[in-house]
C-alpha angles and dihedrals in degrees: 000000000000124000122241114254122213089208091058087053095056093043089055090045092054091049092048092050091048091050091048092052090052091051091049096046101031093127095057094040090050093048097046103035107019130042099283129246096002091064100048093106093045095053091046091048089052090053093050092047088052090052090053094048089048091052091049092051092045091053089045091236095126091080093054091049096045093048090049089052093048091048089050092052099037108030119194 
């Protein structure tokens, strides 16, 4: 069993906040960086995915998922 890391918590919190900012300001981001109205949903989806990844990292489940993936690809 792995111990919980406070650094992992703050990394996940940073990713979560970054994703939340993307979701809140998706229109401005899409108009200034992406291709405008046609990419509103893509930018918002990217923010929601970042929020999900941030929650996985905060709860320390990313190590479980990554180790299961590695064991699936490279069995013992």
